[in-house]
C-alpha positions in Angstrom: 23.1 -28.3 -26.1 20.1 -26.1 -25.7 18.5 -24.6 -28.8 18.6 -20.9 -27.9 16.7 -19.9 -31.1 13.7 -22.1 -30.1 13.8 -20.8 -26.5 13.2 -17.2 -27.4 10.5 -15.5 -25.4 7.8 -13.7 -27.3 6.4 -10.3 -26.3 2.7 -10.9 -25.8 1.5 -7.9 -27.8 3.9 -7.5 -30.7 4.9 -11.2 -31.0 8.4 -9.9 -31.8 11.0 -12.5 -30.5 13.2 -11.4 -27.7 16.4 -13.3 -26.8 15.9 -12.9 -23.1 13.1 -12.2 -20.6 12.6 -8.7 -19.4 12.7 -8.7 -15.5 9.5 -7.6 -13.8 9.9 -4.0 -12.5 10.8 -3.9 -8.8 8.8 -2.4 -5.9 10.6 -0.3 -3.3 9.7 0.9 0.2 10.3 4.2 2.0 10.5 3.8 5.8 9.8 7.1 7.5 12.0 7.5 10.6 13.0 11.1 10.8 10.9 12.4 13.6 11.8 13.3 17.2 9.2 11.0 18.9 8.3 13.8 21.3 5.1 12.2 22.6 6.9 8.9 23.3 9.4 10.3 25.9 12.0 8.0 24.2 13.4 7.7 20.6 10.9 5.4 19.0 13.1 3.8 16.2 15.6 2.5 18.7 13.2 1.1 21.3 13.6 -2.7 21.7 11.0 -4.8 20.0 11.5 -8.4 20.8 15.2 -9.1 20.1 15.5 -6.3 17.6 14.9 -2.5 17.7 11.6 -1.1 16.3 13.3 0.2 13.1 15.1 -3.2 12.6 11.7 -4.9 13.0 10.1 -2.7 10.4 13.0 -3.3 7.9 12.8 -7.0 8.6 9.1 -7.2 7.9 9.5 -5.3 4.6 12.3 -7.6 3.4 10.5 -10.7 4.5 7.5 -9.4 2.7 9.5 -9.4 -0.6 10.7 -5.8 -0.7 14.4 -5.7 -1.4 14.9 -2.0 -2.1 14.4 -0.1 1.1 15.1 3.6 1.8 15.1 4.7 5.4 14.5 8.4 5.8 16.5 9.7 8.8 16.4 13.0 10.6 16.7 13.2 14.3 19.8 11.3 15.5 20.6 10.4 11.9 24.3 9.5 12.6 23.3 7.1 15.4 20.7 5.5 13.1 23.2 5.1 10.3 25.6 3.4 12.6 22.9 1.1 14.1 21.6 0.1 10.7 24.9 -0.1 8.9 24.8 -3.9 8.8 21.5 -4.0 6.8 21.1 -3.7 3.0 19.2 -0.4 3.1 19.7 3.0 1.6 19.5 6.2 3.6 17.8 9.6 2.9 18.0 12.5 5.2 15.3 15.1 6.1 17.4 17.8 7.7 14.3 19.3 9.4 13.0 16.7 11.8 10.1 19.0 12.7 8.8 19.2 9.1 5.6 17.6 7.7 5.6 14.0 6.6 5.6 15.1 2.9 9.1 16.4 3.2 10.4 13.0 4.4 8.5 11.3 1.6 10.0 13.6 -1.0 13.5 12.9 0.4 12.9 9.2 0.2 11.5 9.2 -3.3 14.7 11.0 -4.4 16.6 7.9 -3.4 14.3 5.3 -5.0 15.9 3.8 -8.1 14.5 4.5 -11.5 13.9 0.7 -12.0 11.2 0.7 -9.3 7.6 0.7 -10.6 5.9 1.3 -7.3 6.8 2.2 -3.7 5.4 1.4 -0.3 5.3 4.2 2.2 5.8 2.7 5.7 5.9 4.2 9.2 8.5 3.4 11.8 5.9 3.2 14.5 4.3 0.1 13.0 6.8 -2.7 13.8 4.2 -5.5 14.1 2.9 -5.6 10.5 3.3 -9.2 9.3 5.4 -9.8 6.2 2.5 -11.8 4.8 0.4 -8.7 4.8 3.0 -6.7 2.9 3.4 -9.4 0.4 -0.4 -9.6 -0.1 -0.7 -5.9 -0.6 2.0 -6.0 -3.2 0.5 -9.0 -5.0 -2.9 -7.3 -5.1 -1.4 -4.1 -6.5 0.3 -6.1 -9.3 -2.7 -8.3 -9.9 -5.2 -5.5 -10.3 -2.9 -2.8 -11.7 -4.3 -0.4 -9.1 -2.0 2.7 -8.8 -3.0 3.4 -5.2 -3.4 0.6 -2.7 -4.5 1.1 1.0 -4.7 -1.7 3.6 -7.9 -1.8 5.5 -8.7 -3.5 8.8 -12.4 -3.6 9.8 -13.1 -0.6 7.6 -10.2 1.5 8.9 -7.4 2.4 6.5 -3.8 2.2 7.4 -0.2 1.7 6.2 1.9 0.8 4.4 0.3 2.2 1.3 1.5 1.2 -2.1 1.9 3.9 -4.7 2.6 3.6 -8.4 5.6 5.6 -9.3 3.8 7.3 -12.2 3.0 9.6 -9.2 6.7 10.3 -8.6 6.4 14.0 -9.3 3.3 14.3 -7.1 5.1 12.5 -4.3 7.9 15.0 -4.6 5.5 17.9 -4.2 2.8 16.9 -1.7 0.7 19.6 -0.1 2.4 20.4 3.2 -0.9 20.2 5.2 -2.7 17.4 3.4 0.2 15.1 2.6 -0.6 11.7 1.2 -4.3 12.2 2.1 -4.4 14.9 -0.5 -2.9 12.7 -3.2 -5.3 9.9 -2.4 -8.3 12.2 -2.4 -7.3 13.8 -5.7 -7.2 10.3 -7.3 -9.9 8.6 -5.2 -11.2 6.7 -8.2 -7.9 4.9 -8.5 -7.7 3.8 -4.9 -7.9 0.1 -4.1 -8.8 -0.6 -0.5 -7.6 -4.1 0.4 -9.1 -5.8 3.5 -6.4 -7.5 5.6 -6.5 -9.7 8.7 -3.8 -7.9 10.6 -5.0 -5.1 12.9 -1.5 -3.7 13.0 -1.9 -1.8 9.7 -4.2 0.6 11.4 -2.3 0.8 14.7 0.7 2.8 15.6 2.4 3.7 18.9 2.7 7.4 19.7 3.0 7.1 23.5 4.9 5.0 25.9 1.7 3.1 27.0 1.0 2.3 23.3 4.5 0.8 23.0 4.2 -1.3 26.1 0.7 -2.6 25.1 1.9 -3.5 21.6 5.0 -5.3 22.9 2.9 -7.3 25.4 0.4 -8.2 22.7 3.0 -9.3 20.2 5.5 -11.0 22.5 3.6 -11.7 25.7 6.3 -9.9 27.7 7.5 -6.5 28.8 10.4 -5.1 26.7 13.8 -6.4 28.0 15.1 -2.9 28.6 14.1 0.8 28.1 16.3 1.7 25.1 16.0 4.6 22.7 16.8 7.3 25.3 
């Protein structure tokens, strides 16, 4: 029989014995997918990307990168998105104004993030090619350094997803409508950790149809199987 008294785990600062280990705080992600994709001429989240849709690829990359709590912020075609993603272990938030600034969607997403989360990634739905390894690396660097704001950087160019300590929860709920996340990062620039990564996809999105086709060809070597997302 195990000696439970001798297996107590000691708190490193107080040396007070605890009968069990305290779990490490979790890290969540907000995936912004509320917009209308006006410049794309098709609904971006539901375009095919390999054998999945763009939004499913984004969710898969986050989960494979070690992020279990994912909040997808919906807006345009929200009911259709809920139905399409109903089989996935994600939570939904809704931005009723799909034309609003990104900060509104971030606030709606933060409202749904659990109180157990210590930090949150803000990810964009038009970046379906970010490798899970890159997400895991950004998370580990945030934990290792204790940096409250983490930005991936490819060849000197910043990108997404950014990792934000949830001590900034109130500020995330009240971002400046015009400056958004940029305003938060500028206000706390001394706390920003820029992490060089090997994936160019952190700094590359797809706003137009040609961007989508080029990205799909680059990642898969083929054209999309069908033009979905109409």
